[in-house]
VEXBA-268885 format. One line per field, with one value per residue (C-alpha): x, y, z; residue in one letter; residue number from 1. Coordinates in pm, 1 decimal. Layout:
REM residues N
px [X ...]
py [Y ...]
pz [Z ...]
aa [A ...]
i [NUM ...]
REM end
This chain:
REM residues 266
px [0.0 285.3 440.5 107.1 52.7 383.8 354.9 7.5 121.1 412.6 188.6 -82.2 171.3 351.5 34.0 -107.6 206.3 210.1 -149.2 -42.2 294.7 158.3 -64.0 186.4 465.6 278.4 339.0 699.8 743.8 548.2 727.5 1071.9 1111.4 1284.0 1601.5 1391.1 1245.7 1598.9 1690.5 1399.0 1471.6 1833.7 1722.5 1517.0 1828.8 1856.7 1491.5 1557.1 1821.6 1593.1 1309.6 1537.2 1699.4 1379.1 1160.8 914.5 962.4 1098.5 785.8 740.3 1116.6 1137.8 844.0 992.9 1335.2 1191.4 967.2 1258.9 1471.6 1180.7 1131.1 1507.5 1511.7 1233.7 1424.1 1753.5 1591.4 1479.2 1815.8 2080.9 2159.9 2218.5 2035.2 1781.7 1966.9 2281.1 2090.1 1932.8 2273.5 2407.1 2107.4 2085.5 2443.0 2465.6 2148.6 2261.6 2606.4 2463.7 2224.7 2509.6 2722.0 2426.6 2375.5 2739.7 2718.9 2396.4 2589.1 2506.5 2132.6 1977.6 1891.3 1912.8 2080.1 2076.0 1700.9 1641.3 1878.7 1736.8 1408.4 1271.8 912.9 905.7 947.2 615.7 388.1 26.6 104.5 290.7 -13.3 -237.7 12.8 47.0 -323.1 -450.5 -162.1 -198.0 -571.5 -498.9 -237.9 -475.5 -756.0 -536.6 -397.1 -751.6 -829.8 -513.5 -534.7 -669.3 -451.9 -142.3 -229.0 -268.6 65.9 232.9 102.4 189.5 290.8 243.2 -104.5 -189.7 -95.9 -311.5 -604.0 -562.2 -401.5 -188.7 117.4 356.3 99.5 7.2 374.5 450.6 146.5 269.1 615.4 452.2 271.4 599.0 759.6 478.3 497.7 874.9 819.8 568.0 791.7 1114.2 1060.4 953.9 1207.4 1445.7 1610.8 1816.5 1530.5 1215.2 1225.6 1240.1 895.7 767.6 918.1 931.5 561.1 456.4 706.1 570.8 210.5 291.4 346.6 3.5 -252.9 -468.7 -541.5 -368.9 -630.4 -584.3 -209.0 -251.8 -460.5 -221.8 78.3 -84.5 -163.4 187.6 337.9 112.1 219.6 586.9 546.5 381.3 647.6 933.1 802.2 762.6 1117.5 1248.2 1089.1 1169.2 1533.4 1612.0 1675.3 1669.5 1306.2 1339.8 1578.3 1371.5 1060.5 1248.3 1397.4 1048.2 924.5 1219.7 1145.0 783.2 903.2 1138.1 851.0 628.3 890.5 830.0 467.9 345.6 391.5 109.7 325.4 62.8 120.2 -128.5]
py [0.0 242.8 164.5 215.7 548.0 708.3 568.3 715.5 1051.3 1061.3 970.3 1220.0 1499.1 1431.0 1408.0 1720.9 1912.1 1773.3 1885.4 2241.2 2247.3 2112.5 2411.5 2659.3 2494.0 2552.0 2925.6 2860.8 2669.4 2913.8 3218.5 3049.0 3104.3 2779.2 2957.6 3206.0 2909.5 2789.7 3133.5 3136.6 2779.4 2866.9 3164.6 2926.2 2831.0 3191.1 3172.7 2866.6 3057.2 3360.9 3147.0 2976.5 3293.9 3496.8 3213.2 3256.4 2899.4 2762.3 2819.0 3193.1 3249.4 3081.6 3280.9 3609.9 3530.7 3420.6 3726.9 3954.2 3802.3 3831.2 4199.7 4257.7 4098.8 4331.5 4633.2 4521.3 4461.3 4823.4 4965.6 4732.3 4709.1 4335.0 4039.8 3870.3 3538.0 3718.0 3879.6 3545.2 3379.4 3646.4 3623.7 3242.3 3172.3 3471.5 3369.3 3006.2 3105.8 3372.7 3115.0 2876.3 3157.0 3278.6 2926.8 2919.1 3266.4 3172.8 2918.4 2608.5 2586.3 2242.4 2205.4 1883.6 2047.5 1733.7 1694.6 2050.9 2017.5 1690.7 1645.2 1362.5 1282.9 994.3 1239.2 1414.9 1435.0 1537.4 1907.0 1903.4 1750.4 2028.5 2287.4 2125.4 2074.9 2402.8 2604.6 2426.5 2499.0 2867.7 2874.6 2710.0 2948.9 3253.8 3100.3 3046.1 3414.0 3521.8 3261.9 3478.2 3775.6 3556.8 3407.3 3754.8 3868.3 3550.8 3601.4 3972.8 4184.7 4514.7 4414.4 4321.0 4672.1 4825.8 4613.0 4745.2 4440.3 4541.5 4362.2 4431.2 4338.7 4013.4 3922.4 3985.8 3779.1 3494.4 3517.2 3501.5 3182.1 3025.0 3129.1 2967.9 2645.8 2629.1 2661.3 2376.1 2158.7 2184.9 1874.5 1662.4 1735.4 1985.8 2308.9 2161.7 1968.1 2172.3 2345.2 2005.4 1916.6 2250.2 2216.6 1847.7 1751.8 2073.8 2011.5 1658.2 1782.8 2043.5 1768.5 1614.8 1881.2 2063.2 2366.6 2553.7 2431.4 2071.0 2114.2 2226.9 1917.7 1677.3 1839.0 1790.7 1424.5 1365.8 1504.8 1282.4 973.9 1074.1 1110.1 769.0 596.0 777.3 696.7 331.2 319.2 491.5 232.9 -68.4 13.0 234.0 540.7 908.2 1006.7 1352.6 1249.1 934.0 1145.2 1370.4 1071.4 923.9 1254.5 1263.7 908.4 1004.0 1302.5 1075.7 843.2 1133.9 1266.9 954.2 1062.8 1315.9 1672.3 1924.4 2199.4 2400.8 2770.2 3018.4]
pz [0.0 78.2 -256.8 -431.4 -255.1 -352.7 -706.3 -751.0 -610.0 -854.6 -1147.5 -1050.6 -1002.7 -1328.4 -1534.7 -1372.0 -1464.9 -1821.2 -1881.0 -1800.4 -1972.9 -2303.3 -2393.6 -2249.6 -2445.6 -2771.8 -2741.8 -2640.5 -2968.1 -3184.7 -3045.0 -3046.6 -2672.5 -2575.5 -2466.6 -2269.8 -2077.7 -2005.3 -1876.0 -1632.7 -1526.4 -1449.4 -1242.1 -1028.6 -831.3 -721.7 -620.4 -406.0 -211.5 -184.9 -51.8 199.3 334.8 358.6 483.3 195.6 77.2 -247.5 -460.9 -396.2 -411.7 -753.3 -891.3 -766.9 -914.6 -1249.7 -1277.1 -1188.9 -1465.3 -1712.6 -1633.1 -1651.9 -1997.7 -2118.7 -1985.9 -2139.5 -2479.3 -2481.3 -2374.5 -2517.0 -2892.7 -2859.9 -3011.2 -2785.5 -2786.4 -2666.0 -2378.8 -2290.8 -2286.9 -2051.8 -1818.6 -1819.8 -1719.4 -1488.6 -1304.0 -1269.0 -1142.0 -911.1 -765.8 -687.2 -538.9 -332.1 -194.1 -82.6 74.3 252.4 459.2 255.0 331.5 353.6 -13.0 -212.6 -510.8 -726.5 -674.9 -791.9 -1084.9 -1217.7 -1029.6 -818.3 -909.1 -661.5 -371.1 -435.1 -130.9 -79.2 -45.5 -376.7 -546.3 -419.9 -543.5 -885.9 -953.5 -806.0 -949.0 -1282.0 -1294.5 -1230.5 -1508.8 -1757.8 -1663.2 -1725.5 -2044.8 -2172.0 -2109.7 -2292.9 -2570.8 -2854.8 -2763.5 -2747.9 -3086.0 -3235.0 -3090.9 -3216.8 -3571.4 -3595.2 -3297.9 -3482.3 -3597.8 -3240.5 -3126.1 -3399.1 -3284.1 -2930.8 -2771.1 -2468.5 -2602.7 -2315.2 -2050.5 -2225.9 -2272.0 -1903.7 -1802.4 -2023.9 -1868.3 -1524.5 -1625.0 -1735.3 -1406.7 -1207.2 -1409.4 -1358.7 -983.9 -998.2 -1216.7 -1019.0 -808.3 -1107.3 -1382.2 -1224.6 -1335.6 -1618.4 -1780.5 -1720.8 -2059.5 -2229.2 -2097.1 -2227.6 -2573.2 -2672.6 -2634.5 -2811.4 -3092.4 -3135.6 -3135.2 -3399.7 -3653.8 -3588.6 -3505.5 -3765.2 -3542.5 -3258.3 -3010.1 -3119.3 -3086.1 -2724.6 -2643.4 -2820.4 -2649.5 -2307.8 -2383.7 -2521.5 -2203.6 -1991.8 -2188.6 -2153.6 -1776.9 -1753.3 -1964.4 -1792.7 -1447.1 -1542.2 -1678.6 -1366.0 -1139.3 -1354.8 -1433.7 -1130.6 -1346.4 -1240.7 -1281.3 -1438.9 -1717.8 -1779.5 -1842.2 -2085.0 -2268.9 -2305.2 -2450.7 -2690.3 -2806.5 -2873.9 -3075.9 -3270.0 -3359.7 -3457.5 -3699.4 -3909.1 -3969.2 -4228.5 -4102.2 -4062.2 -3906.2 -3725.3 -3673.8 -3529.0]
aa [M I F D A F L L R A L A G G I G L A L V M G P L G C F V V W R R M A Y F G D T L A H S A L L G I T L G T V T G L G F G P G I V I A C L S V A V L L V M M K R R Q P L A E D T L L G I L A H S A L S L G L V A M A L A G N P R V D L M A Y L F G D I L A I H G G D L W S I W L G G A A V L A V L A L L W R R L L T I T V D E D L A R V E G V P V L G V Q L A F M A L I A L V I A L A M K I V G V L L V T S L L V I P A A A A R R L A P T P E A M A V I A A L T G A V A V T L G L G A S L F W D L P S G P A V V V A A A M I F G L V T L L P Q R L V A P]
i [1 2 3 4 5 6 7 8 9 10 11 12 13 14 15 16 17 18 19 20 21 22 23 24 25 26 27 28 29 30 31 32 33 34 35 36 37 38 39 40 41 42 43 44 45 46 47 48 49 50 51 52 53 54 55 56 57 58 59 60 61 62 63 64 65 66 67 68 69 70 71 72 73 74 75 76 77 78 79 80 81 82 83 84 85 86 87 88 89 90 91 92 93 94 95 96 97 98 99 100 101 102 103 104 105 106 107 108 109 110 111 112 113 114 115 116 117 118 119 120 121 122 123 124 125 126 127 128 129 130 131 132 133 134 135 136 137 138 139 140 141 142 143 144 145 146 147 148 149 150 151 152 153 154 155 156 157 158 159 160 161 162 163 164 165 166 167 168 169 170 171 172 173 174 175 176 177 178 179 180 181 182 183 184 185 186 187 188 189 190 191 192 193 194 195 196 197 198 199 200 201 202 203 204 205 206 207 208 209 210 211 212 213 214 215 216 217 218 219 220 221 222 223 224 225 226 227 228 229 230 231 232 233 234 235 236 237 238 239 240 241 242 243 244 245 246 247 248 249 250 251 252 253 254 255 256 257 258 259 260 261 262 263 264 265 266]
REM end
């Protein structure tokens, strides 16, 4: 019974996260924001230290750190004559290194660094499930409200402005959703792999779906299947759970590439 309980918690948490990351990942793929997701994920280590030192907890600390990096990126894009990928590279590696340095300066807080780098889905407890499912429901609700505006911005940002879409506000809200999902996903796939679960299921779904909405559904289901297969492989072969989930998603993508491509774009 104990084995069944922790297995069911891991499966429920992983599937709950996949159902959220699939639709969100569609916009990451459409808008070519994969490296932006990596940048926010790397800044999560700084958030862990912030949450530990201030007593806020890991989740709020990660969200604050990710949002701060997102806002900093927007400000730097307006002031610096550098390409966006260059700015992302600077922020990603600086945030990751600053997080590690901050952990050392904080007196080596009791943090399982390997678990946060690579995830440990088998360590999910009841409180994590509540956070994943309630937080995930909130993310999907906000994403549904922003869906049409995000599609318009993705197709043509200038046209969206002409039509009265508050582009900057919608973009910041979308960044906030990614930050919240990263905070939820840390324990399952970890800092170094979280963007993979955003990008790979959505990339696989893009080859199959006839519409953007169908792509979001297929991406969510693909992520759920990857979590199930990865968790099974982790238990059966004693593999690290986070990497096993990502490998399962990559294998699904590899199989999908053999099928005729629809290449959905909003």
